[in-house]
Every structure is written in C-alpha cells, then in structure tokens.
PDB file of N, CA, C and O in Angstrom, chain B, residues numbered from 101:
ATOM      1  N   SER B 101       0.837  -1.187   0.000  1.00  0.00           N
ATOM      2  CA  SER B 101       0.000   0.000   0.000  1.00  0.00           C
ATOM      3  C   SER B 101       0.878   1.245   0.000  1.00  0.00           C
ATOM      4  O   SER B 101       2.059   1.207   0.346  1.00  0.00           O
ATOM      5  N   SER B 102       0.258   2.346  -0.400  1.00  0.00           N
ATOM      6  CA  SER B 102       0.909   3.643  -0.368  1.00  0.00           C
ATOM      7  C   SER B 102      -0.098   4.640   0.202  1.00  0.00           C
ATOM      8  O   SER B 102      -1.167   4.250   0.672  1.00  0.00           O
ATOM      9  N   ALA B 103       0.235   5.885   0.158  1.00  0.00           N
ATOM     10  CA  ALA B 103      -0.666   6.902   0.684  1.00  0.00           C
ATOM     11  C   ALA B 103      -1.983   6.960  -0.084  1.00  0.00           C
ATOM     12  O   ALA B 103      -3.015   7.328   0.477  1.00  0.00           O
ATOM     13  N   ASN B 104      -1.951   6.595  -1.377  1.00  0.00           N
ATOM     14  CA  ASN B 104      -3.151   6.720  -2.213  1.00  0.00           C
ATOM     15  C   ASN B 104      -3.765   5.416  -2.690  1.00  0.00           C
ATOM     16  O   ASN B 104      -4.939   5.387  -3.060  1.00  0.00           O
ATOM     17  N   HIS B 105      -2.994   4.338  -2.688  1.00  0.00           N
ATOM     18  CA  HIS B 105      -3.476   3.076  -3.258  1.00  0.00           C
ATOM     19  C   HIS B 105      -3.064   1.895  -2.394  1.00  0.00           C
ATOM     20  O   HIS B 105      -2.058   1.932  -1.687  1.00  0.00           O
ATOM     21  N   SER B 106      -3.868   0.853  -2.472  1.00  0.00           N
ATOM     22  CA  SER B 106      -3.519  -0.393  -1.793  1.00  0.00           C
ATOM     23  C   SER B 106      -3.995  -1.561  -2.636  1.00  0.00           C
ATOM     24  O   SER B 106      -4.943  -1.434  -3.411  1.00  0.00           O
ATOM     25  N   VAL B 107      -3.331  -2.702  -2.480  1.00  0.00           N
ATOM     26  CA  VAL B 107      -3.653  -3.911  -3.233  1.00  0.00           C
ATOM     27  C   VAL B 107      -3.849  -5.037  -2.228  1.00  0.00           C
ATOM     28  O   VAL B 107      -3.035  -5.219  -1.323  1.00  0.00           O
ATOM     29  N   LEU B 108      -4.924  -5.787  -2.389  1.00  0.00           N
ATOM     30  CA  LEU B 108      -5.184  -6.941  -1.534  1.00  0.00           C
ATOM     31  C   LEU B 108      -5.054  -8.195  -2.374  1.00  0.00           C
ATOM     32  O   LEU B 108      -5.818  -8.403  -3.317  1.00  0.00           O
ATOM     33  N   LEU B 109      -4.077  -9.037  -2.029  1.00  0.00           N
ATOM     34  CA  LEU B 109      -3.822 -10.301  -2.725  1.00  0.00           C
ATOM     35  C   LEU B 109      -4.375 -11.413  -1.848  1.00  0.00           C
ATOM     36  O   LEU B 109      -3.829 -11.687  -0.779  1.00  0.00           O
ATOM     37  N   THR B 110      -5.437 -12.046  -2.280  1.00  0.00           N
ATOM     38  CA  THR B 110      -6.185 -12.955  -1.415  1.00  0.00           C
ATOM     39  C   THR B 110      -5.840 -14.432  -1.562  1.00  0.00           C
ATOM     40  O   THR B 110      -6.146 -15.220  -0.667  1.00  0.00           O
ATOM     41  N   GLY B 111      -5.223 -14.820  -2.643  1.00  0.00           N
ATOM     42  CA  GLY B 111      -4.977 -16.245  -2.863  1.00  0.00           C
ATOM     43  C   GLY B 111      -6.291 -16.979  -3.067  1.00  0.00           C
ATOM     44  O   GLY B 111      -7.225 -16.432  -3.652  1.00  0.00           O
ATOM     45  N   ASP B 112      -6.368 -18.200  -2.594  1.00  0.00           N
ATOM     46  CA  ASP B 112      -7.552 -19.038  -2.802  1.00  0.00           C
ATOM     47  C   ASP B 112      -8.440 -19.118  -1.563  1.00  0.00           C
ATOM     48  O   ASP B 112      -8.962 -20.190  -1.256  1.00  0.00           O
ATOM     49  N   ILE B 113      -8.622 -18.018  -0.852  1.00  0.00           N
ATOM     50  CA  ILE B 113      -9.462 -18.063   0.347  1.00  0.00           C
ATOM     51  C   ILE B 113     -10.922 -18.308  -0.028  1.00  0.00           C
ATOM     52  O   ILE B 113     -11.370 -17.963  -1.121  1.00  0.00           O
ATOM     53  N   SER B 114     -11.639 -18.906   0.898  1.00  0.00           N
ATOM     54  CA  SER B 114     -13.056 -19.215   0.705  1.00  0.00           C
ATOM     55  C   SER B 114     -13.918 -18.187   1.425  1.00  0.00           C
ATOM     56  O   SER B 114     -13.403 -17.312   2.121  1.00  0.00           O
ATOM     57  N   LYS B 115     -15.229 -18.298   1.255  1.00  0.00           N
ATOM     58  CA  LYS B 115     -16.154 -17.402   1.941  1.00  0.00           C
ATOM     59  C   LYS B 115     -15.999 -17.517   3.461  1.00  0.00           C
ATOM     60  O   LYS B 115     -16.138 -16.522   4.173  1.00  0.00           O
ATOM     61  N   ALA B 116     -15.709 -18.730   3.964  1.00  0.00           N
ATOM     62  CA  ALA B 116     -15.523 -18.921   5.402  1.00  0.00           C
ATOM     63  C   ALA B 116     -14.323 -18.122   5.909  1.00  0.00           C
ATOM     64  O   ALA B 116     -14.403 -17.497   6.966  1.00  0.00           O
ATOM     65  N   ARG B 117     -13.229 -18.134   5.181  1.00  0.00           N
ATOM     66  CA  ARG B 117     -12.031 -17.372   5.575  1.00  0.00           C
ATOM     67  C   ARG B 117     -12.278 -15.874   5.435  1.00  0.00           C
ATOM     68  O   ARG B 117     -11.814 -15.091   6.264  1.00  0.00           O
ATOM     69  N   GLU B 118     -12.998 -15.471   4.402  1.00  0.00           N
ATOM     70  CA  GLU B 118     -13.367 -14.064   4.253  1.00  0.00           C
ATOM     71  C   GLU B 118     -14.127 -13.594   5.493  1.00  0.00           C
ATOM     72  O   GLU B 118     -13.855 -12.525   6.039  1.00  0.00           O
ATOM     73  N   SER B 119     -15.075 -14.409   5.919  1.00  0.00           N
ATOM     74  CA  SER B 119     -15.888 -14.075   7.094  1.00  0.00           C
ATOM     75  C   SER B 119     -15.023 -13.931   8.343  1.00  0.00           C
ATOM     76  O   SER B 119     -15.229 -13.017   9.142  1.00  0.00           O
ATOM     77  N   LYS B 120     -14.055 -14.832   8.512  1.00  0.00           N
ATOM     78  CA  LYS B 120     -13.157 -14.757   9.669  1.00  0.00           C
ATOM     79  C   LYS B 120     -12.344 -13.461   9.650  1.00  0.00           C
ATOM     80  O   LYS B 120     -12.176 -12.817  10.685  1.00  0.00           O
ATOM     81  N   LEU B 121     -11.850 -13.087   8.494  1.00  0.00           N
ATOM     82  CA  LEU B 121     -11.070 -11.850   8.384  1.00  0.00           C
ATOM     83  C   LEU B 121     -11.914 -10.635   8.768  1.00  0.00           C
ATOM     84  O   LEU B 121     -11.440  -9.730   9.455  1.00  0.00           O
ATOM     85  N   ILE B 122     -13.153 -10.629   8.321  1.00  0.00           N
ATOM     86  CA  ILE B 122     -14.063  -9.526   8.652  1.00  0.00           C
ATOM     87  C   ILE B 122     -14.339  -9.504  10.151  1.00  0.00           C
ATOM     88  O   ILE B 122     -14.271  -8.448  10.779  1.00  0.00           O
ATOM     89  N   LYS B 123     -14.652 -10.666  10.728  1.00  0.00           N
ATOM     90  CA  LYS B 123     -14.973 -10.757  12.158  1.00  0.00           C
ATOM     91  C   LYS B 123     -13.783 -10.401  13.037  1.00  0.00           C
ATOM     92  O   LYS B 123     -13.964  -9.896  14.144  1.00  0.00           O
ATOM     93  N   GLN B 124     -12.565 -10.658  12.559  1.00  0.00           N
ATOM     94  CA  GLN B 124     -11.365 -10.339  13.328  1.00  0.00           C
ATOM     95  C   GLN B 124     -11.040  -8.852  13.281  1.00  0.00           C
ATOM     96  O   GLN B 124     -10.116  -8.393  13.953  1.00  0.00           O
ATOM     97  N   GLY B 125     -11.793  -8.105  12.494  1.00  0.00           N
ATOM     98  CA  GLY B 125     -11.628  -6.655  12.459  1.00  0.00           C
ATOM     99  C   GLY B 125     -10.486  -6.138  11.601  1.00  0.00           C
ATOM    100  O   GLY B 125     -10.045  -5.002  11.773  1.00  0.00           O
ATOM    101  N   HIS B 126     -10.010  -6.951  10.691  1.00  0.00           N
ATOM    102  CA  HIS B 126      -8.932  -6.502   9.805  1.00  0.00           C
ATOM    103  C   HIS B 126      -9.438  -5.392   8.883  1.00  0.00           C
ATOM    104  O   HIS B 126     -10.571  -5.441   8.405  1.00  0.00           O
ATOM    105  N   ASP B 127      -8.599  -4.403   8.641  1.00  0.00           N
ATOM    106  CA  ASP B 127      -8.924  -3.351   7.691  1.00  0.00           C
ATOM    107  C   ASP B 127      -8.640  -3.907   6.301  1.00  0.00           C
ATOM    108  O   ASP B 127      -7.487  -3.968   5.875  1.00  0.00           O
ATOM    109  N   LEU B 128      -9.670  -4.302   5.612  1.00  0.00           N
ATOM    110  CA  LEU B 128      -9.524  -4.953   4.317  1.00  0.00           C
ATOM    111  C   LEU B 128      -9.679  -3.997   3.141  1.00  0.00           C
ATOM    112  O   LEU B 128      -9.421  -4.381   2.000  1.00  0.00           O
ATOM    113  N   GLN B 129     -10.089  -2.776   3.394  1.00  0.00           N
ATOM    114  CA  GLN B 129     -10.360  -1.839   2.311  1.00  0.00           C
ATOM    115  C   GLN B 129      -9.117  -1.644   1.454  1.00  0.00           C
ATOM    116  O   GLN B 129      -8.034  -1.348   1.959  1.00  0.00           O
ATOM    117  N   SER B 130      -9.293  -1.817   0.141  1.00  0.00           N
ATOM    118  CA  SER B 130      -8.189  -1.697  -0.808  1.00  0.00           C
ATOM    119  C   SER B 130      -8.707  -1.148  -2.117  1.00  0.00           C
ATOM    120  O   SER B 130      -9.862  -1.366  -2.482  1.00  0.00           O
ATOM    121  N   THR B 131      -7.854  -0.439  -2.819  1.00  0.00           N
ATOM    122  CA  THR B 131      -8.268   0.110  -4.108  1.00  0.00           C
ATOM    123  C   THR B 131      -8.232  -0.949  -5.204  1.00  0.00           C
ATOM    124  O   THR B 131      -9.022  -0.894  -6.146  1.00  0.00           O
ATOM    125  N   VAL B 132      -7.322  -1.909  -5.085  1.00  0.00           N
ATOM    126  CA  VAL B 132      -7.212  -2.993  -6.070  1.00  0.00           C
ATOM    127  C   VAL B 132      -7.328  -4.321  -5.341  1.00  0.00           C
ATOM    128  O   VAL B 132      -6.687  -4.534  -4.312  1.00  0.00           O
ATOM    129  N   LEU B 133      -8.153  -5.213  -5.883  1.00  0.00           N
ATOM    130  CA  LEU B 133      -8.350  -6.538  -5.291  1.00  0.00           C
ATOM    131  C   LEU B 133      -8.103  -7.605  -6.335  1.00  0.00           C
ATOM    132  O   LEU B 133      -8.671  -7.554  -7.426  1.00  0.00           O
ATOM    133  N   LEU B 134      -7.255  -8.576  -6.008  1.00  0.00           N
ATOM    134  CA  LEU B 134      -7.135  -9.778  -6.815  1.00  0.00           C
ATOM    135  C   LEU B 134      -8.212 -10.707  -6.291  1.00  0.00           C
ATOM    136  O   LEU B 134      -8.112 -11.198  -5.167  1.00  0.00           O
ATOM    137  N   SER B 135      -9.241 -10.955  -7.088  1.00  0.00           N
ATOM    138  CA  SER B 135     -10.410 -11.685  -6.586  1.00  0.00           C
ATOM    139  C   SER B 135     -10.011 -13.052  -6.035  1.00  0.00           C
ATOM    140  O   SER B 135      -9.213 -13.768  -6.639  1.00  0.00           O
ATOM    141  N   PRO B 136     -10.577 -13.402  -4.880  1.00  0.00           N
ATOM    142  CA  PRO B 136     -10.258 -14.685  -4.269  1.00  0.00           C
ATOM    143  C   PRO B 136     -10.582 -15.863  -5.192  1.00  0.00           C
ATOM    144  O   PRO B 136     -11.598 -15.864  -5.888  1.00  0.00           O
ATOM    145  N   HIS B 137      -9.719 -16.838  -5.183  1.00  0.00           N
ATOM    146  CA  HIS B 137      -9.892 -18.102  -5.895  1.00  0.00           C
ATOM    147  C   HIS B 137     -10.297 -17.903  -7.355  1.00  0.00           C
ATOM    148  O   HIS B 137     -11.165 -18.605  -7.872  1.00  0.00           O
ATOM    149  N   HIS B 138      -9.660 -16.942  -8.003  1.00  0.00           N
ATOM    150  CA  HIS B 138      -9.815 -16.695  -9.445  1.00  0.00           C
ATOM    151  C   HIS B 138     -11.228 -16.281  -9.848  1.00  0.00           C
ATOM    152  O   HIS B 138     -11.583 -16.365 -11.024  1.00  0.00           O
ATOM    153  N   GLY B 139     -12.038 -15.834  -8.885  1.00  0.00           N
ATOM    154  CA  GLY B 139     -13.420 -15.469  -9.201  1.00  0.00           C
ATOM    155  C   GLY B 139     -14.388 -16.626  -9.079  1.00  0.00           C
ATOM    156  O   GLY B 139     -15.484 -16.594  -9.637  1.00  0.00           O
ATOM    157  N   SER B 140     -13.974 -17.660  -8.340  1.00  0.00           N
ATOM    158  CA  SER B 140     -14.852 -18.808  -8.096  1.00  0.00           C
ATOM    159  C   SER B 140     -16.017 -18.394  -7.206  1.00  0.00           C
ATOM    160  O   SER B 140     -15.888 -17.475  -6.396  1.00  0.00           O
ATOM    161  N   ASP B 141     -17.157 -19.071  -7.354  1.00  0.00           N
ATOM    162  CA  ASP B 141     -18.320 -18.767  -6.519  1.00  0.00           C
ATOM    163  C   ASP B 141     -18.135 -19.240  -5.080  1.00  0.00           C
ATOM    164  O   ASP B 141     -18.988 -18.979  -4.232  1.00  0.00           O
ATOM    165  N   SER B 142     -17.027 -19.936  -4.793  1.00  0.00           N
ATOM    166  CA  SER B 142     -16.751 -20.359  -3.417  1.00  0.00           C
ATOM    167  C   SER B 142     -16.172 -19.222  -2.577  1.00  0.00           C
ATOM    168  O   SER B 142     -15.906 -19.392  -1.387  1.00  0.00           O
ATOM    169  N   SER B 143     -15.981 -18.059  -3.209  1.00  0.00           N
ATOM    170  CA  SER B 143     -15.448 -16.877  -2.535  1.00  0.00           C
ATOM    171  C   SER B 143     -16.171 -15.633  -3.031  1.00  0.00           C
ATOM    172  O   SER B 143     -17.163 -15.713  -3.755  1.00  0.00           O
ATOM    173  N   SER B 144     -15.645 -14.475  -2.618  1.00  0.00           N
ATOM    174  CA  SER B 144     -16.202 -13.176  -3.014  1.00  0.00           C
ATOM    175  C   SER B 144     -17.634 -12.995  -2.522  1.00  0.00           C
ATOM    176  O   SER B 144     -18.541 -12.696  -3.299  1.00  0.00           O
ATOM    177  N   SER B 145     -17.819 -13.182  -1.221  1.00  0.00           N
ATOM    178  CA  SER B 145     -19.136 -12.949  -0.628  1.00  0.00           C
ATOM    179  C   SER B 145     -19.473 -11.461  -0.690  1.00  0.00           C
ATOM    180  O   SER B 145     -18.581 -10.618  -0.792  1.00  0.00           O
ATOM    181  N   VAL B 146     -20.741 -11.151  -0.629  1.00  0.00           N
ATOM    182  CA  VAL B 146     -21.181  -9.748  -0.649  1.00  0.00           C
ATOM    183  C   VAL B 146     -20.539  -8.988   0.509  1.00  0.00           C
ATOM    184  O   VAL B 146     -20.108  -7.848   0.334  1.00  0.00           O
ATOM    185  N   GLU B 147     -20.469  -9.603   1.684  1.00  0.00           N
ATOM    186  CA  GLU B 147     -19.883  -8.960   2.863  1.00  0.00           C
ATOM    187  C   GLU B 147     -18.403  -8.642   2.647  1.00  0.00           C
ATOM    188  O   GLU B 147     -17.921  -7.583   3.049  1.00  0.00           O
ATOM    189  N   PHE B 148     -17.696  -9.565   2.011  1.00  0.00           N
ATOM    190  CA  PHE B 148     -16.276  -9.355   1.747  1.00  0.00           C
ATOM    191  C   PHE B 148     -16.078  -8.222   0.746  1.00  0.00           C
ATOM    192  O   PHE B 148     -15.231  -7.350   0.938  1.00  0.00           O
ATOM    193  N   ILE B 149     -16.859  -8.245  -0.310  1.00  0.00           N
ATOM    194  CA  ILE B 149     -16.764  -7.190  -1.322  1.00  0.00           C
ATOM    195  C   ILE B 149     -17.030  -5.831  -0.691  1.00  0.00           C
ATOM    196  O   ILE B 149     -16.331  -4.861  -0.985  1.00  0.00           O
ATOM    197  N   GLU B 150     -18.039  -5.756   0.178  1.00  0.00           N
ATOM    198  CA  GLU B 150     -18.357  -4.494   0.851  1.00  0.00           C
ATOM    199  C   GLU B 150     -17.231  -4.063   1.785  1.00  0.00           C
ATOM    200  O   GLU B 150     -16.946  -2.870   1.895  1.00  0.00           O
ATOM    201  N   ALA B 151     -16.583  -5.020   2.463  1.00  0.00           N
ATOM    202  CA  ALA B 151     -15.488  -4.701   3.380  1.00  0.00           C
ATOM    203  C   ALA B 151     -14.260  -4.182   2.632  1.00  0.00           C
ATOM    204  O   ALA B 151     -13.572  -3.277   3.104  1.00  0.00           O
ATOM    205  N   VAL B 152     -13.997  -4.757   1.476  1.00  0.00           N
ATOM    206  CA  VAL B 152     -12.830  -4.346   0.687  1.00  0.00           C
ATOM    207  C   VAL B 152     -13.149  -3.073  -0.103  1.00  0.00           C
ATOM    208  O   VAL B 152     -12.319  -2.168  -0.192  1.00  0.00           O
ATOM    209  N   ASN B 153     -14.326  -3.013  -0.661  1.00  0.00           N
ATOM    210  CA  ASN B 153     -14.775  -1.845  -1.435  1.00  0.00           C
ATOM    211  C   ASN B 153     -13.750  -1.438  -2.494  1.00  0.00           C
ATOM    212  O   ASN B 153     -13.308  -0.289  -2.519  1.00  0.00           O
ATOM    213  N   PRO B 154     -13.370  -2.372  -3.367  1.00  0.00           N
ATOM    214  CA  PRO B 154     -12.326  -2.070  -4.346  1.00  0.00           C
ATOM    215  C   PRO B 154     -12.796  -1.160  -5.471  1.00  0.00           C
ATOM    216  O   PRO B 154     -13.975  -1.136  -5.822  1.00  0.00           O
ATOM    217  N   THR B 155     -11.862  -0.422  -6.021  1.00  0.00           N
ATOM    218  CA  THR B 155     -12.109   0.378  -7.218  1.00  0.00           C
ATOM    219  C   THR B 155     -11.891  -0.478  -8.458  1.00  0.00           C
ATOM    220  O   THR B 155     -12.582  -0.321  -9.464  1.00  0.00           O
ATOM    221  N   LEU B 156     -10.920  -1.387  -8.372  1.00  0.00           N
ATOM    222  CA  LEU B 156     -10.559  -2.259  -9.488  1.00  0.00           C
ATOM    223  C   LEU B 156     -10.431  -3.684  -8.981  1.00  0.00           C
ATOM    224  O   LEU B 156      -9.827  -3.923  -7.935  1.00  0.00           O
ATOM    225  N   VAL B 157     -11.003  -4.641  -9.726  1.00  0.00           N
ATOM    226  CA  VAL B 157     -10.911  -6.066  -9.378  1.00  0.00           C
ATOM    227  C   VAL B 157     -10.255  -6.797 -10.540  1.00  0.00           C
ATOM    228  O   VAL B 157     -10.623  -6.608 -11.700  1.00  0.00           O
ATOM    229  N   ILE B 158      -9.274  -7.637 -10.207  1.00  0.00           N
ATOM    230  CA  ILE B 158      -8.582  -8.441 -11.207  1.00  0.00           C
ATOM    231  C   ILE B 158      -8.932  -9.902 -10.964  1.00  0.00           C
ATOM    232  O   ILE B 158      -8.753 -10.416  -9.860  1.00  0.00           O
ATOM    233  N   HIS B 159      -9.434 -10.568 -12.002  1.00  0.00           N
ATOM    234  CA  HIS B 159      -9.720 -12.002 -11.930  1.00  0.00           C
ATOM    235  C   HIS B 159      -8.602 -12.723 -12.673  1.00  0.00           C
ATOM    236  O   HIS B 159      -8.499 -12.613 -13.895  1.00  0.00           O
ATOM    237  N   SER B 160      -7.775 -13.452 -11.955  1.00  0.00           N
ATOM    238  CA  SER B 160      -6.674 -14.189 -12.549  1.00  0.00           C
ATOM    239  C   SER B 160      -7.193 -15.544 -13.018  1.00  0.00           C
ATOM    240  O   SER B 160      -7.511 -16.408 -12.202  1.00  0.00           O
ATOM    241  N   SER B 161      -7.276 -15.725 -14.328  1.00  0.00           N
ATOM    242  CA  SER B 161      -7.799 -16.988 -14.839  1.00  0.00           C
ATOM    243  C   SER B 161      -7.251 -17.260 -16.236  1.00  0.00           C
ATOM    244  O   SER B 161      -6.774 -16.353 -16.918  1.00  0.00           O
ATOM    245  N   ALA B 162      -7.326 -18.506 -16.641  1.00  0.00           N
ATOM    246  CA  ALA B 162      -6.856 -18.907 -17.961  1.00  0.00           C
ATOM    247  C   ALA B 162      -7.918 -18.591 -19.007  1.00  0.00           C
ATOM    248  O   ALA B 162      -9.111 -18.775 -18.765  1.00  0.00           O
ATOM    249  N   TYR B 163      -7.488 -18.124 -20.147  1.00  0.00           N
ATOM    250  CA  TYR B 163      -8.414 -17.858 -21.252  1.00  0.00           C
ATOM    251  C   TYR B 163      -9.095 -19.160 -21.650  1.00  0.00           C
ATOM    252  O   TYR B 163      -8.425 -20.138 -21.981  1.00  0.00           O
ATOM    253  N   GLN B 164     -10.404 -19.173 -21.620  1.00  0.00           N
ATOM    254  CA  GLN B 164     -11.216 -20.348 -21.946  1.00  0.00           C
ATOM    255  C   GLN B 164     -10.793 -21.581 -21.152  1.00  0.00           C
ATOM    256  O   GLN B 164     -10.788 -22.697 -21.671  1.00  0.00           O
ATOM    257  N   GLY B 165     -10.432 -21.360 -19.864  1.00  0.00           N
ATOM    258  CA  GLY B 165     -10.006 -22.459 -19.008  1.00  0.00           C
ATOM    259  C   GLY B 165     -11.151 -23.401 -18.656  1.00  0.00           C
ATOM    260  O   GLY B 165     -12.322 -23.047 -18.797  1.00  0.00           O
ATOM    261  N   GLN B 166     -10.810 -24.592 -18.203  1.00  0.00           N
ATOM    262  CA  GLN B 166     -11.816 -25.616 -17.919  1.00  0.00           C
ATOM    263  C   GLN B 166     -12.764 -25.226 -16.796  1.00  0.00           C
ATOM    264  O   GLN B 166     -13.893 -25.715 -16.749  1.00  0.00           O
ATOM    265  N   TRP B 167     -12.326 -24.346 -15.881  1.00  0.00           N
ATOM    266  CA  TRP B 167     -13.170 -23.980 -14.745  1.00  0.00           C
ATOM    267  C   TRP B 167     -14.074 -22.789 -15.044  1.00  0.00           C
ATOM    268  O   TRP B 167     -14.967 -22.472 -14.258  1.00  0.00           O
ATOM    269  N   GLN B 168     -13.847 -22.139 -16.160  1.00  0.00           N
ATOM    270  CA  GLN B 168     -14.646 -20.998 -16.602  1.00  0.00           C
ATOM    271  C   GLN B 168     -14.739 -19.900 -15.543  1.00  0.00           C
ATOM    272  O   GLN B 168     -15.819 -19.386 -15.252  1.00  0.00           O
ATOM    273  N   PHE B 169     -13.574 -19.549 -14.968  1.00  0.00           N
ATOM    274  CA  PHE B 169     -13.497 -18.442 -14.025  1.00  0.00           C
ATOM    275  C   PHE B 169     -13.278 -17.148 -14.791  1.00  0.00           C
ATOM    276  O   PHE B 169     -12.650 -17.172 -15.849  1.00  0.00           O
ATOM    277  N   PRO B 170     -13.759 -16.051 -14.310  1.00  0.00           N
ATOM    278  CA  PRO B 170     -14.545 -15.887 -13.096  1.00  0.00           C
ATOM    279  C   PRO B 170     -16.005 -16.297 -13.317  1.00  0.00           C
ATOM    280  O   PRO B 170     -16.530 -16.242 -14.429  1.00  0.00           O
ATOM    281  N   SER B 171     -16.626 -16.701 -12.234  1.00  0.00           N
ATOM    282  CA  SER B 171     -18.035 -17.073 -12.265  1.00  0.00           C
ATOM    283  C   SER B 171     -18.874 -15.856 -12.652  1.00  0.00           C
ATOM    284  O   SER B 171     -18.591 -14.740 -12.216  1.00  0.00           O
ATOM    285  N   LYS B 172     -19.898 -16.070 -13.467  1.00  0.00           N
ATOM    286  CA  LYS B 172     -20.780 -14.968 -13.869  1.00  0.00           C
ATOM    287  C   LYS B 172     -21.454 -14.333 -12.648  1.00  0.00           C
ATOM    288  O   LYS B 172     -21.662 -13.120 -12.608  1.00  0.00           O
ATOM    289  N   ALA B 173     -21.793 -15.162 -11.655  1.00  0.00           N
ATOM    290  CA  ALA B 173     -22.438 -14.642 -10.426  1.00  0.00           C
ATOM    291  C   ALA B 173     -21.482 -13.742  -9.659  1.00  0.00           C
ATOM    292  O   ALA B 173     -21.896 -12.726  -9.101  1.00  0.00           O
ATOM    293  N   VAL B 174     -20.196 -14.113  -9.628  1.00  0.00           N
ATOM    294  CA  VAL B 174     -19.195 -13.308  -8.918  1.00  0.00           C
ATOM    295  C   VAL B 174     -18.980 -11.977  -9.638  1.00  0.00           C
ATOM    296  O   VAL B 174     -18.909 -10.931  -8.993  1.00  0.00           O
ATOM    297  N   VAL B 175     -18.879 -12.008 -10.941  1.00  0.00           N
ATOM    298  CA  VAL B 175     -18.715 -10.764 -11.706  1.00  0.00           C
ATOM    299  C   VAL B 175     -19.911  -9.840 -11.440  1.00  0.00           C
ATOM    300  O   VAL B 175     -19.750  -8.632 -11.270  1.00  0.00           O
ATOM    301  N   LYS B 176     -21.095 -10.421 -11.408  1.00  0.00           N
ATOM    302  CA  LYS B 176     -22.295  -9.633 -11.137  1.00  0.00           C
ATOM    303  C   LYS B 176     -22.246  -8.984  -9.749  1.00  0.00           C
ATOM    304  O   LYS B 176     -22.644  -7.831  -9.586  1.00  0.00           O
ATOM    305  N   ARG B 177     -21.750  -9.742  -8.736  1.00  0.00           N
ATOM    306  CA  ARG B 177     -21.631  -9.189  -7.377  1.00  0.00           C
ATOM    307  C   ARG B 177     -20.665  -8.011  -7.359  1.00  0.00           C
ATOM    308  O   ARG B 177     -20.944  -6.993  -6.726  1.00  0.00           O
ATOM    309  N   TYR B 178     -19.550  -8.136  -8.035  1.00  0.00           N
ATOM    310  CA  TYR B 178     -18.586  -7.022  -8.061  1.00  0.00           C
ATOM    311  C   TYR B 178     -19.148  -5.825  -8.821  1.00  0.00           C
ATOM    312  O   TYR B 178     -18.933  -4.683  -8.412  1.00  0.00           O
ATOM    313  N   ASN B 179     -19.849  -6.060  -9.894  1.00  0.00           N
ATOM    314  CA  ASN B 179     -20.413  -4.954 -10.676  1.00  0.00           C
ATOM    315  C   ASN B 179     -21.478  -4.194  -9.897  1.00  0.00           C
ATOM    316  O   ASN B 179     -21.671  -2.996 -10.101  1.00  0.00           O
ATOM    317  N   LYS B 180     -22.160  -4.893  -9.013  1.00  0.00           N
ATOM    318  CA  LYS B 180     -23.176  -4.256  -8.186  1.00  0.00           C
ATOM    319  C   LYS B 180     -22.540  -3.277  -7.235  1.00  0.00           C
ATOM    320  O   LYS B 180     -23.239  -2.636  -6.450  1.00  0.00           O
TER     321      LYS B 180
END
C-alpha cells in the first residue's frame, strides 16, 4: 500500500475465511483486489466485497479455461 493506493492479494481463500477476516476486524479496504480463488463462486461474498470496497478487481484466470473463471455470479456481485 501507499498513501493513495492499496492492493489486496487474497490467494484461494473461501467465503468462510473471508468471514473470519471480517470478524477479526482486519482493515480490508483496498483500491485494487485480486479476486479470491480466481473469481470462483466459493469466494467473493457480498460482505467481503463491501469490506474491501475495491475500485478495481482483477480475476486471474486462464483464457477459456476448464473452470470458466470468473463465475458470472461473482462478476455480477462485483459490478453491483
């Protein structure tokens, strides 16, 4: 992070881990978020998205990959 920007690199955390981070009171707000678990529906809960409140979200995934990440539902949650 810097005075104006911050990046949150989440790895493959699940909704359960997101919830724990929120409950533990961590300051998760970041301007850039690497979406958890490549945009899988097993992560990126509404509560987590609200806690981070990112300006930019990056979904790390393979072009036309077998898992079809990011999930359409997850993209919709971030767009909201």
